[in-house]
Steps between C-alpha positions, in 0.01 A plus 500: 500500500641841402565778748174696482627793701810551287301471176265771622790725606675454165182587316442809717857615441420544131246771592155505655378727221481196269182372655418243233843330516491478879147365500603236248787400733260470791253295301780270380612441857147422610464246218831326574536541878136529615312752711780515764640763258253755634615537866863517383409761239321726748780458756753619244284798409374604841686291767160400635417138589192330352386142477455360149123559482512863620806578288322385183187697593701818563694460176179460299365814669814693416463417132135610509596817687757586239238467225257715704759775548585501129131535417453789744820682416479423126871422480729202566573428865814317609446175691708628795279813521181291499643263759604780738160670462319171559686412819492859629144599420297184433628214717702736724777253572768764445502795739807683371612363162862578413644495148854377458698364206435126510844377404668710767247386758547130412881519508488674839256244635706213361815615678319558828315170504756253350766286662831579335637146502205286392281747309204392715296753689653605832375475858354850495291424194394168655370678811307754291355237266397264778324787678312583180418136430348442843302827475364388164411156636316654794317746275386237248473205739778328306798281573867474409804289589853557612803272439824542692805327346840454662808353336617191685844502663582836341758589763690179422480582129654841564769355727587224248479685170527865600258793500523548125365150453229583754405809299489294179274249671256769617486649151428166333234402753342845459486435125308177568248691714449756224455230232270269703277759667188630328489852365290630791723348769749722681851356560714671764824455683399511862853504632821297475421167335125530571273560203122544501205483259172689542225324306188721454159337497660155547384218720746289700483195275601704195777664699629158599516396130702811409730461800565134423570582135762757605653262756543234234653743250754615757583141588575436133717812471866439414739781593853554376751718680875519465504187288305289743132395510265494798131497576260660746158428648244715672217451750171685507210588726152587371227697686178658375273788596249470658534122565816520705508862617292819504782756506842555343713417804316174563511400135877551476540305821288216368703472178824521704386223735417275203845574356663408831306171503624423148856564612459283811354217296806461283507803267429505124127484555189724517279513810156649537420689820370259765236619741525255787723243666369217279616701200174510314554732206227739398463517124236758422272316256192706423334224301319188616656170606303199381539178695358158398563149621690275259413149621137534607375751242386754759318802365738785438499779761624857471717623788723792584866407529666643812866402517759306307766313698809317396292187474139588437206737505273613784145603402155554643227260391123498569513122533738249658729277296635195678872474579677280242269586212675583174380823341562706191540872535454749216639849569393789278585868527526811288877480528519141375500432129375138532324325794739309726389142571646339816445148633510490880412300811286626789727507806320718751139596578396748770134588565385858570150645548414550133780338307788250506870584476645232272870443442607303194846364416606538138581186300560640153430798272352440158720695257382360167445859376859604575402777745795698640298568816434128549865419448612769743255381766614142456865596534450720807262259672724202424234287331503322162313593185298237314648219708296334776694515827422282800678735740295754691531698817216458751587826677343717229 
C-alpha cells in the first residue's frame, strides 16, 4: 500500500490552485487505498482528527461548499479557500485558521517529530499521537491497539559487535516496521531499543497478527557488519483501548507488562495483555461466537466470548454443556476476513443466576481457508491447525 500522506503532500506541493489535478489525485487514492484516505487527507490539510466516516462526510461537504461559493461569487474559488471557509464558518472546527507554506510546514514538522537514527516518529510525536488517538476513540466510542516491541539481548549485541552494529540493527528493524505496518499505523521509537506501533481503529486480534508478522520478519533478518553476519529477534506486548485500559498511562503500562511477560517467557514472542492471574487474554471480538456440539448434534447456540487463554476460551452460555463434550466454535467479527472454526473440549462449567460460565480447551483450528488470523492464533495458543490433537488442558 502506498504512503497516502506523502502522495497528498506531493500533490499539494504542485499548487492548490490546480483544483482538478488535486481532486483527481484524491479520487485515485480513494479508489486504490479506500476511504481511509479521507481522515489522512483532512489531517494534512487542517491537522484535525476525524474518523473515516466523518472525514468522508466533511470532504464531500467541502466540495459542495466550493461549488456554492463559486456560484455566489461568480468566479473560481480555490479549494483551500473553500475548505477554510467551510471549517471556519460552517462546521466551525477551526477557530483561528493560519495560512503557512505547506512544504516549509511539513519539513519543520518532519524534523521535530522524527527520530534521527531510525527515521521513525520520535517519543514526542508518539505522546501527541496517542493523546489524540484516545481522545478520538472516546469521542466516537471507538477502539485502537498499541504494540510495544523491544529488541532481545540488545546490550549483548552492542557489547559484542559495537554500537555501530547496534545502530545498523535498529535501522533495519525500523525498516521492517515501516514495510509491514499499514498506512494508517504510526511507528515510533519510544526510546533506546524499544519501538512502538499505534494501530488506529484496530482490535486486539488484528494487532496480534501484525505484531507476529513483524516478529517473524525480524527473526528472518540477516545482518552483515564488518564482514561478519549475525541475527536479532524481538519481543512484543499488545494492549487495546478500551479492553485493557481506559487512559493513556494504563494502556502503556498494559502493553509494557505484556512485553515483560514475553521477555520472561523466553523472548522472540508476542504476548497479549493478561487481565488476571490465570492469564486469560481479552480479545475484543464485537461479533458473535457460535457454539455447537460435534458428537451429539446439539442445536447451535449464540454466545458472547469473554476471554481467550493460552489453552482455551471462556464464554457465557444460556444453557449448560456437560464437561467432556466436544464442541465446534465459530468466531466472526468485523475485523476477521473469514470465520475462524475451532474444535474444542468442554473443561469447566460454573453456574450463575442467569447463565453458565463455560471454559473450553482448544483441540485444533480449522485453517482450510488459509486465514492469517487463524494461523497467528494457532501459533500463539500453541495448538495445531487441521490436525486432531488428543492433548488438552482441563484448567481452561
